[in-house]
C-alpha positions in Angstrom: 102.7 116.4 94.6 102.6 116.6 98.5 106.3 115.9 98.8 107.1 118.3 96.1 108.8 115.7 93.8 106.1 116.8 91.0 103.9 119.9 90.7 100.2 119.9 89.8 99.8 122.6 87.1 96.3 122.1 85.3 92.6 121.2 86.3 92.2 119.0 89.5 95.6 118.8 90.1 96.1 122.4 90.2 93.7 122.2 92.9 95.6 119.4 94.6 98.8 121.7 94.4 96.8 124.4 96.5 95.8 121.9 98.8 92.1 122.2 97.8 91.3 118.5 99.0 87.5 118.5 99.9 85.4 115.6 100.7 84.0 114.7 97.1 87.3 114.8 95.8 88.6 111.2 97.1 85.3 109.1 96.6 86.9 107.5 93.5 90.0 106.5 95.6 88.3 105.2 98.2 86.1 102.9 96.2 89.0 102.0 94.3 90.8 100.6 97.4 87.6 98.9 98.7 87.2 97.2 95.6 90.8 95.8 95.6 90.2 94.9 99.2 87.0 93.2 98.6 88.4 91.2 95.6 91.2 89.7 98.0 88.7 88.9 100.4 87.0 86.6 97.9 89.8 85.1 96.9 90.9 84.2 100.5 87.4 82.7 100.9 87.7 80.6 98.1 90.9 79.3 98.0 90.7 78.2 101.6 92.4 75.6 103.3 92.9 73.9 100.1 94.9 76.3 98.2 97.3 78.0 100.7 98.9 79.6 98.0 96.5 81.4 96.6 95.3 82.5 100.1 98.5 83.6 100.9 99.1 85.6 97.8 95.6 87.3 98.6 96.6 88.3 102.1 99.7 89.8 101.0 97.8 92.1 98.6 94.9 92.8 101.0 97.6 94.0 103.5 99.1 96.2 101.1 95.9 97.5 99.9 94.4 97.9 103.5 97.5 99.8 104.7 97.3 102.4 101.9 94.0 102.9 102.7 94.7 103.6 106.7 97.6 105.5 105.8 95.5 107.8 103.8 92.4 108.0 105.8 93.5 106.9 109.5 90.7 105.1 111.0 88.7 103.3 108.4 86.5 100.3 108.0 88.3 97.0 108.2 86.8 93.9 110.4 83.3 94.7 108.9 84.3 96.1 105.6 83.3 94.2 102.2 80.6 92.1 103.9 77.4 93.8 102.5 76.7 90.5 100.6 75.9 89.0 104.2 72.9 91.4 104.7 71.8 94.7 106.4 73.8 94.2 109.4 76.8 95.0 107.2 75.5 98.0 105.2 77.2 100.4 107.8 80.7 99.3 108.6 82.1 100.5 111.8 85.3 102.5 111.2 88.3 100.6 113.5 91.2 102.5 114.9 94.1 102.7 112.8 96.3 100.9 115.6 94.2 98.0 115.6 94.4 97.9 111.6 98.2 97.8 111.9 98.0 94.6 114.2 95.6 93.1 111.4 98.1 94.1 108.8 100.7 92.2 110.5 98.5 89.4 111.1 97.7 89.3 107.5 101.2 89.1 106.6 102.3 86.5 109.3 99.2 84.2 108.1 100.3 84.7 104.4 103.9 83.5 105.1 102.7 80.3 106.9 100.5 79.6 104.1 103.2 80.4 101.5 105.7 78.1 103.6 103.4 74.9 102.6 104.4 72.2 100.1 103.1 72.5 96.9 101.2 69.4 97.1 99.3 71.0 99.9 97.4 72.8 97.3 94.7 71.6 94.8 95.6 74.5 92.5 98.9 76.2 92.1 99.1 79.7 90.7 100.7 80.4 87.3 100.5 82.8 84.8 97.5 84.3 86.3 100.0 85.5 89.2 100.6 88.8 86.9 103.4 89.6 89.3 105.5 86.4 89.9 103.9 83.8 87.7 103.4 81.9 90.8 106.8 81.9 92.1 106.0 81.7 95.9 109.4 82.5 97.2 109.1 86.0 95.6 105.6 86.5 97.6 107.5 85.2 100.7 110.3 88.0 100.1 107.6 90.6 99.5 105.7 89.6 102.5 108.8 90.1 104.7 109.6 93.5 103.2 106.1 94.6 104.0 106.4 93.5 107.5 109.3 95.8 107.6 107.6 98.7 106.0 104.7 98.7 108.4 106.8 98.4 111.4 109.1 101.1 110.3 105.7 103.2 110.0 105.8 103.1 113.8 108.8 105.0 114.2 107.1 107.8 116.0 105.1 105.5 118.2 107.7 102.9 119.2 111.2 103.9 117.8 113.3 101.2 119.0 110.9 98.4 119.0 109.6 99.3 115.6 113.1 99.5 114.4 114.0 96.1 115.9 111.1 94.1 114.4 111.6 95.8 111.1 115.3 94.5 111.0 114.0 91.1 111.9 111.6 91.0 109.0 114.4 92.2 106.6 116.7 89.4 107.7 114.0 87.0 106.8 113.5 88.3 103.5 117.3 87.8 102.8 116.9 84.2 104.2 114.2 83.8 101.8 116.4 84.8 98.9 116.2 88.5 98.5 119.5 89.7 97.2 118.8 92.6 94.5 116.1 93.9 92.4 115.4 90.8 90.7 113.2 90.1 93.5 111.2 93.1 93.1 107.4 93.2 93.3 106.0 95.4 90.3 102.8 96.0 89.0 103.0 94.7 85.6 101.4 96.6 82.3 101.5 94.5 79.2 101.5 97.8 77.4 98.6 97.6 74.9 94.8 98.2 75.3 93.6 98.9 78.7 97.2 97.3 79.9 99.1 100.5 79.6 101.5 101.6 82.5 99.5 104.5 84.3 102.0 107.1 84.2 102.1 106.9 80.4 98.3 106.6 80.0 97.7 109.7 82.3 100.4 111.6 80.1 99.1 111.0 76.7 95.6 112.3 77.8 96.8 114.9 80.5 100.0 115.8 79.4 100.0 119.2 81.1 98.3 118.3 84.4 101.6 117.0 86.1 105.3 118.2 85.7 108.4 118.0 87.3 108.8 120.2 90.7 111.7 122.7 90.7 112.8 122.0 94.2 113.0 118.2 93.4 115.1 119.1 90.1 117.3 121.4 91.8 118.1 118.6 94.5 119.3 116.1 91.8 121.0 119.0 90.2 122.9 120.0 93.2 124.6 116.4 93.8 125.0 116.0 90.0 122.6 112.7 90.2 122.7 110.6 87.3 119.2 109.6 87.3 117.8 113.0 86.3 117.6 112.6 82.9 116.0 109.6 83.4 113.3 110.8 85.8 112.7 114.0 83.5 111.8 114.6 79.9 113.3 117.5 78.0 111.3 120.8 78.7 110.3 123.3 75.9 113.8 124.6 75.8 115.3 121.1 75.6 116.7 121.1 79.1 115.4 119.9 82.3 113.3 122.2 84.7 110.7 121.8 87.2 107.8 124.1 88.1 108.2 126.2 90.8 106.1 125.9 94.1 103.1 128.2 93.8 103.4 128.4 90.0 101.5 126.5 87.1 103.7 127.0 84.2 103.5 123.9 81.9 106.6 124.7 79.7 108.9 122.3 82.5 109.6 118.7 82.1 107.4 116.0 82.1 107.7 112.7 84.4 109.6 110.4 81.9 110.8 107.4 84.8 108.8 104.2 84.3 106.4 106.0 82.1 106.7 103.7 78.8 103.4 101.6 77.7 104.8 98.6 79.3 107.1 100.1 82.3 106.4 98.3 85.7 105.5 100.1 88.5 107.2 99.6 92.0 105.2 98.5 94.6 107.9 96.8 97.1 111.5 96.5 96.1 115.0 95.9 97.4 115.8 99.3 97.4 113.5 100.2 99.6 114.2 97.3 101.6 117.7 98.5 102.0 116.7 102.0 102.8 114.4 100.7 105.7 117.4 98.5 106.9 119.5 101.7 107.0 117.1 103.8 108.7 116.1 100.8 111.3 119.6 100.0 111.8 120.4 104.0 112.6 117.6 104.0 115.1 119.0 101.0 116.8 122.7 102.7 116.8 123.8 100.1 114.7 125.4 102.9 112.3 128.0 100.6 110.4 125.0 98.5 109.2 123.1 101.7 108.6 125.8 103.2 106.2 126.4 99.8 104.4 122.6 99.3 103.7 122.5 103.1 102.9 125.3 102.8 100.2 124.1 99.5 98.8 120.6 101.2 98.3 121.9 104.0 96.4 124.3 102.1 94.1 121.4 99.5 93.4 119.0 102.0 92.3 121.3 104.0 90.1 122.2 100.5 88.2 118.6 99.9 88.0 117.3 103.4 87.0 120.1 104.2 84.5 121.1 100.9 83.4 125.0 101.5 84.4 127.1 101.7 87.6 127.1 104.9 89.5 129.9 107.3 88.5 132.9 106.9 90.9 132.8 110.7 92.0 129.1 110.0 92.8 129.8 107.1 94.8 132.6 108.8 96.6 130.4 112.0 97.3 127.0 110.0 98.3 127.3 106.3 98.6 130.6 106.2 100.9 129.0 106.5 104.3 130.6 105.2 107.4 129.4 104.8 111.0 131.0 107.9 111.9 129.3 109.8 108.8 125.9 108.4 108.3 122.9 110.6 109.6 119.2 110.2 109.1 118.6 113.2 107.2 121.1 111.7 104.5 119.2 108.2 104.3 115.9 109.9 104.1 116.8 112.3 101.4 118.2 109.5 99.2 115.5 107.4 99.8 113.1 110.2 98.8 115.3 110.5 95.6 115.3 106.7 95.0 111.6 106.3 95.4 110.3 109.0 93.2 106.8 108.5 91.9 106.3 106.0 94.9 103.7 106.6 97.6 106.1 105.6 100.4 107.6 108.9 100.0 104.9 110.6 101.4 104.4 108.3 104.5 108.3 108.8 104.9 107.9 112.7 105.1 105.3 112.6 107.7 107.1 110.3 109.9 110.3 112.2 109.7 109.7 115.8 108.0 112.9 114.9 105.9 113.5 116.6 103.6 112.4 120.0 104.7 109.6 121.2 102.8 108.2 124.6 102.4 104.4 124.7 102.1 103.1 126.2 99.0 102.7 129.9 99.5 99.4 129.8 97.5 97.9 126.8 99.8 94.5 127.1 101.1 95.5 125.5 104.3 98.8 126.5 106.2 100.7 123.3 106.2 101.4 120.3 103.7 98.3 118.0 104.0 99.1 115.0 106.4 95.6 112.8 105.1 92.8 112.9 103.0 89.3 114.0 104.6 86.5 111.6 105.2 84.8 110.9 101.9 81.7 112.4 100.8 79.8 109.2 100.4 80.9 108.1 103.8 79.4 110.8 105.3 76.1 110.4 103.7 75.7 106.9 103.1 77.3 105.2 106.3 75.7 105.8 109.7 79.1 104.8 111.5 81.2 107.2 109.8 83.1 109.7 111.9 80.6 112.4 113.3 81.6 115.0 112.4 83.4 113.9 109.5 87.3 114.8 109.7 87.7 117.6 107.0 90.8 119.0 108.6 93.4 117.7 106.1 96.2 118.7 108.5 95.2 116.4 111.2 97.8 113.6 111.7 96.9 110.0 111.6 97.6 107.9 114.4 101.1 106.7 113.6 101.9 110.3 112.6 101.0 112.0 115.8 
């Protein structure tokens, strides 16, 4: 909704659409993130030196969850988080700076890569079917860790444009060396499709069907380039066509989100397509425009095949995926990444870093721009004496890497 791929049309999602995001609105998200981080900490501790594969997987997952948390709230508890069981000294965890958290994220991923590179016989226990994502295939976790290193380096494009790009490319080269050749190595959240294991878009839409719809601007963008993914992204609207809700409207006769919303659809977390778009952007920033163009073209073609089950139409490839060092631009790279990563959190991070695509704030919005963060959660203000004072309520205030 922040990046106008979708529109909030009912209940609390109508509030989000008009940027009514208050301190009491994000306690659940905060608690969910820290529950996940705490679980990762427990697994890291219990695995120990005798089970480096489990420890490495836990560090990858912790890095991913910690990054989402700091990307939404900026400075957050980290070094003292999840330690309340050790006593009152940790009941009010300090807030670490986002800059230091990003260093810790990279350290976690580096440590994970060391653990995952060990021989299988260095483990007392080996992950198997309890690893719901890769069934114990540590080579896939090594690829994921390297792509995540590239992702989080790329987030620093405003802070260190050339250095972050160079480090991102090195991490992607390591992912390729580890065996990343296509979407078959994607890291996805897996949903068996029954009981409490439903794909989250599917579960949401069968109980809250009119809360979120396709956004008009996003539908118009895909129509303008005859994108073959549109009928896979959007369900038929009330009239049998495909349409999106206009900015500032709450009409619900428009298209539902259809993409990856079956009961057992996997949900992308870290993907080959994202990696190729990171490569395109990072190569562009280091002035290797030939590599940028090649990665951009490959990302588009790979995602169309993945999303539709068919190769991209030749006319589409000619118009959209035949860039050269002379024609590639950052706007083309980021716009196509915006299209390909539909429903993924990275779209919001990318838009904050680059302001691509150009978006107009909701004219009905309660603040003058598109929010760039979440406010300090109410429970932190009430119960953590180390929470920011005064709490951060300005949702237009950029996080550190967005400044």
